[in-house]
C-alpha positions as CSV (number, residue, x, y, z in Angstrom):
1,M,142.2,20.2,11.5
2,P,138.9,19.4,13.3
3,R,136.0,18.9,11.0
4,H,133.1,21.3,10.9
5,I,130.1,19.9,12.8
6,T,126.5,20.9,12.3
7,F,123.8,19.7,14.7
8,A,120.2,19.8,13.2
9,F,117.1,19.3,15.3
10,P,113.8,17.9,14.1
11,G,110.3,19.4,14.2
12,Q,106.8,18.3,14.8
13,G,106.0,14.9,13.2
14,S,109.0,13.1,14.6
15,Q,107.4,12.2,17.9
16,H,106.7,8.6,19.0
17,L,105.8,6.9,22.2
18,G,108.8,5.7,24.2
19,M,111.3,8.2,22.8
20,L,112.4,9.2,26.3
21,D,112.8,5.6,27.6
22,K,116.6,5.6,27.3
23,F,117.1,8.8,29.3
24,M,117.6,9.3,33.0
25,P,117.2,13.1,33.4
26,E,119.3,13.3,36.5
27,E,122.3,12.2,34.5
28,F,122.1,15.5,32.6
29,D,121.8,17.9,35.5
30,I,118.1,18.4,35.0
31,V,115.3,17.8,37.5
32,K,112.3,15.8,36.3
33,E,110.0,17.5,38.8
34,E,111.2,21.0,37.6
35,I,110.3,20.0,34.0
36,D,106.9,18.9,35.1
37,K,106.4,22.1,37.0
38,A,107.5,24.2,34.0
39,L,105.0,22.4,31.8
40,G,102.1,21.7,34.1
41,F,102.0,18.0,33.2
42,K,104.1,14.9,33.6
43,I,105.8,14.7,30.3
44,F,107.9,11.6,30.9
45,D,104.8,9.6,31.9
46,I,103.0,10.8,28.8
47,V,105.7,10.1,26.3
48,N,106.6,6.8,27.9
49,G,103.0,5.7,27.9
50,T,102.6,5.4,31.7
51,L,99.6,7.6,31.9
52,D,97.7,8.6,35.0
53,R,94.4,6.7,34.3
54,Y,92.4,9.1,36.3
55,I,93.5,12.3,34.6
56,Y,93.7,10.8,31.0
57,S,91.1,8.1,31.2
58,D,89.3,9.2,28.0
59,V,92.5,9.7,25.9
60,N,94.8,7.0,24.6
61,A,98.5,7.5,24.7
62,D,99.0,8.0,20.9
63,D,96.4,10.7,20.8
64,L,97.8,12.5,23.9
65,I,101.4,12.7,22.5
66,N,100.0,14.1,19.3
67,K,98.4,17.1,21.0
68,T,100.4,20.0,19.9
69,H,101.1,21.5,23.3
70,I,102.5,18.1,24.4
71,T,104.2,17.2,21.1
72,Q,106.3,20.3,21.0
73,P,108.0,20.0,24.4
74,A,108.3,16.2,24.1
75,I,110.3,16.5,20.9
76,L,112.4,19.4,22.3
77,L,113.2,17.3,25.4
78,A,114.1,14.2,23.5
79,S,116.3,16.2,21.2
80,Y,118.0,18.0,24.1
81,L,118.7,14.8,26.0
82,D,120.1,13.3,22.9
83,Y,122.3,16.3,22.4
84,R,123.6,16.2,26.0
85,F,124.3,12.5,25.8
86,I,126.2,12.7,22.5
87,T,128.2,15.8,23.3
88,Q,129.3,14.4,26.6
89,K,129.9,10.9,25.3
90,L,132.1,12.1,22.4
91,N,133.4,15.3,24.0
92,I,132.4,17.3,21.0
93,K,130.9,20.7,20.4
94,P,129.0,21.8,17.2
95,D,130.2,24.7,15.1
96,L,126.7,25.4,13.9
97,V,123.2,24.5,15.1
98,C,119.9,24.7,13.3
99,G,116.4,23.2,13.6
100,H,113.4,22.6,11.4
101,S,110.4,24.7,12.6
102,L,109.9,23.6,16.3
103,G,113.5,22.3,16.1
104,E,114.7,25.9,16.1
105,Y,114.0,26.0,19.8
106,S,116.1,22.8,20.4
107,S,119.0,24.5,18.6
108,L,118.7,27.6,20.7
109,V,118.9,25.4,23.9
110,A,122.0,23.7,22.4
111,A,123.5,27.2,21.7
112,E,122.8,28.2,25.3
113,S,120.6,31.0,24.3
114,I,117.7,29.7,26.5
115,N,117.6,27.2,29.3
116,I,115.8,23.9,28.9
117,Y,113.0,24.7,31.5
118,D,112.1,28.1,29.9
119,A,112.3,26.5,26.4
120,L,109.9,23.7,27.4
121,S,107.4,26.1,28.8
122,L,107.8,28.4,25.8
123,V,107.1,25.7,23.2
124,S,104.2,24.3,25.2
125,K,102.5,27.7,25.2
126,R,103.4,28.0,21.5
127,G,101.5,24.7,20.9
128,E,98.5,25.9,22.9
129,L,98.2,29.1,20.9
130,M,98.6,27.2,17.6
131,D,95.9,24.7,18.7
132,K,93.5,27.7,19.2
133,S,94.1,29.0,15.6
134,P,91.6,28.3,12.8
135,K,91.8,24.7,11.6
136,G,93.6,24.1,8.4
137,S,95.6,21.5,6.5
138,M,99.1,20.9,5.1
139,Y,100.3,19.0,2.0
140,A,103.8,17.9,1.0
141,I,104.2,18.3,-2.8
142,L,106.9,16.3,-4.5
143,N,108.9,17.0,-7.7
144,T,107.0,20.1,-8.6
145,D,108.3,23.5,-9.5
146,I,107.9,26.1,-6.8
147,D,106.7,28.7,-9.2
148,L,103.8,26.5,-10.2
149,I,103.0,25.7,-6.6
150,T,103.0,29.4,-5.8
151,E,100.7,30.2,-8.8
152,C,98.2,27.5,-7.8
153,C,98.2,28.7,-4.2
154,E,97.5,32.3,-5.3
155,R,94.8,31.2,-7.7
156,A,93.0,29.2,-5.0
157,S,93.4,31.9,-2.4
158,F,91.9,34.5,-4.8
159,E,89.0,32.3,-5.8
160,V,87.7,31.4,-2.3
161,G,89.2,34.4,-0.4
162,K,91.0,32.1,2.0
163,I,94.6,31.3,2.8
164,S,96.8,28.9,0.9
165,S,100.6,29.4,0.8
166,I,104.0,27.8,0.9
167,A,105.0,26.7,4.4
168,N,108.2,24.8,4.1
169,I,110.8,24.9,1.3
170,N,112.5,21.7,2.2
171,S,114.4,20.9,-1.0
172,Q,114.1,21.3,-4.8
173,N,111.8,18.3,-4.8
174,Q,109.7,18.8,-1.7
175,I,107.6,21.8,-0.9
176,V,104.9,21.9,1.8
177,I,101.8,24.1,1.5
178,S,99.6,25.3,4.4
179,G,96.3,27.1,4.9
180,D,92.5,27.0,5.1
181,L,91.0,23.5,4.4
182,E,89.0,24.7,1.4
183,S,91.7,26.8,-0.2
184,V,94.4,24.1,0.2
185,E,92.2,21.4,-1.3
186,L,91.5,23.7,-4.3
187,T,95.3,24.3,-4.6
188,I,95.8,20.6,-4.9
189,N,93.1,20.3,-7.5
190,Y,94.7,23.0,-9.6
191,L,98.1,21.4,-9.3
192,K,96.7,18.0,-10.5
193,E,95.1,19.8,-13.5
194,K,98.7,20.6,-14.6
195,G,99.5,16.9,-14.7
196,P,100.1,14.0,-12.3
197,K,101.5,15.4,-9.0
198,K,102.3,13.5,-5.8
199,C,100.6,15.4,-3.0
200,I,100.8,13.9,0.5
201,K,98.3,15.2,3.1
202,L,100.1,15.7,6.4
203,N,98.6,14.3,9.6
204,V,98.1,17.7,11.3
205,S,95.2,19.8,12.5
206,V,96.9,23.1,12.5
207,A,98.2,25.0,9.5
208,S,101.7,26.0,10.5
209,H,103.8,28.8,8.9
210,C,101.0,30.7,7.2
211,N,98.8,33.6,8.0
212,L,96.2,31.4,9.8
213,M,98.8,31.8,12.6
214,T,98.6,35.6,12.7
215,E,96.6,35.9,16.0
216,A,98.6,33.1,17.6
217,A,101.9,34.9,16.6
218,E,100.7,38.2,18.1
219,R,99.9,36.5,21.4
220,F,103.1,34.5,21.3
221,R,105.1,37.7,21.0
222,E,103.9,38.6,24.4
223,V,105.2,35.3,25.8
224,L,108.5,35.7,23.9
225,N,109.0,39.2,25.4
226,K,108.7,37.8,28.9
227,T,111.1,34.9,28.3
228,N,114.8,35.3,29.1
229,F,117.2,34.8,26.2
230,L,120.9,35.2,25.9
231,D,123.1,35.7,22.9
232,P,124.0,32.3,21.4
233,K,127.3,30.8,22.3
234,I,127.3,28.7,19.1
235,N,126.5,29.9,15.6
236,F,122.7,29.5,15.1
237,I,120.9,29.8,11.8
238,N,117.2,30.7,11.9
239,N,114.3,29.5,9.8
240,Y,112.8,32.8,8.8
241,D,115.6,34.3,6.7
242,S,118.2,31.4,6.9
243,K,120.8,33.7,8.4
244,I,122.9,33.4,11.5
245,S,121.2,35.2,14.4
246,K,123.7,36.7,16.9
247,N,121.6,38.7,19.3
248,I,118.4,38.4,21.4
249,I,116.3,41.0,19.4
250,E,117.0,39.1,16.2
251,I,116.2,35.8,17.7
252,K,112.8,36.9,19.2
253,D,111.8,38.7,16.0
254,N,112.6,35.6,13.9
255,L,110.7,33.2,16.2
256,F,107.7,35.5,16.0
257,N,107.9,35.7,12.2
258,Q,108.5,32.0,11.8
259,L,104.9,31.2,12.8
260,T,103.5,32.9,9.8
261,S,106.3,32.5,7.3
262,P,107.9,29.7,5.3
263,V,110.7,27.6,6.7
264,Q,113.7,28.3,4.4
265,W,115.2,24.9,4.9
266,I,116.7,24.6,1.4
267,N,118.8,27.8,2.1
268,I,119.9,26.5,5.5
269,M,121.0,23.3,3.8
270,K,122.9,25.2,1.2
271,F,124.8,27.0,4.0
272,V,125.5,23.7,5.7
273,K,126.7,22.1,2.5
274,E,129.2,24.9,2.0
275,Q,130.8,24.0,5.3
276,N,131.8,20.6,3.9
277,G,131.6,19.0,7.3
278,I,129.6,16.5,9.3
279,F,125.8,16.7,9.6
280,I,124.3,15.2,12.7
281,E,120.5,14.9,13.1
282,C,119.9,15.1,16.8
283,G,116.5,13.8,18.0
284,P,113.8,11.3,17.3
285,K,113.5,9.6,13.8
286,K,115.4,10.5,10.6
287,V,113.3,13.1,8.8
288,L,116.1,15.7,8.5
289,S,118.6,13.1,7.4
290,G,116.4,12.4,4.4
291,L,116.1,16.1,3.7
292,A,119.8,16.6,4.0
293,K,120.4,13.8,1.4
294,A,117.8,15.5,-0.8
295,N,119.9,18.7,-0.6
296,D,123.1,16.8,-1.7
297,I,124.7,16.9,1.7
298,D,127.4,14.3,2.5
299,N,128.5,12.8,5.8
300,I,125.0,12.5,7.3
301,Y,124.5,10.9,10.7
302,S,121.4,10.4,12.9
303,T,121.4,9.9,16.6
304,S,118.4,7.6,16.0
305,S,120.6,5.1,14.2
306,E,121.5,2.0,16.3
307,N,125.2,2.3,15.4
308,F,125.4,6.0,15.6
309,I,128.3,6.1,18.1
310,D,130.4,3.7,16.2
311,E,129.7,5.4,12.9
312,I,130.4,8.9,14.1
313,K,133.6,8.0,15.9
314,K,135.1,7.0,12.5
315,V,134.9,10.5,11.1
316,L,135.5,12.7,14.1
């Protein structure tokens, strides 16, 4: 009997220069010029570091790829091309797809719920709207009870009247908080008052998955409503309520809610673990492989591994 296969797609933070170097888009029935047209910029040139010196003379390559409206389509495109290469090379099809935050859009492309051109345009606009939101910060908090984190967020929010809340529930040992700069820093202080806590400030300028994104979410809903989606052809589990979404209305509602609500990754990983199959992280870096391991998942493979093809063939 064939093994159950989950493909998981990474979110923002996995980007790096050169991550599209290995791909020739024409090999995957996509047109580079059409991608550039959908985005309004030359994404392959940006990601591969071959910048137009006249247009981007005042911005270095590292800064440019980290701009949210560029980062998001860049990761989606790298993940999608990885997916096309792997599924064609190995002649496999996933039983389940999921993605962390931005990665949810990559999983919807894999599920044939949205085409790659529309998806790239959609996440670029999502990034633009997020960039225009009030500035905030995010911290990953390790080995700390979620109830204590919630208590400290609520205490800080009440004291300064600004937002601090849980953004990502990644595993029992990793929770990410998000919100206003002042309120988040106060939350961290309250946590450290309870004893030594490892709190890692994330290198972001936007505070994702909290109510600072409310205005962005409302404007994004208008973009979502104009975007053509189809019912997924592969089981797709969403971030908002960690359930399988089977129709267009559910998908759009969940993508809207996702901007202001926590990513329920721990619940998604519980569902994946119950399938007792193969977990493939598809896209740049190995962030989700680490989170899968933290959630006690076995048979974890990453397309970023040098020996991925040889490793995965042994278990298929």
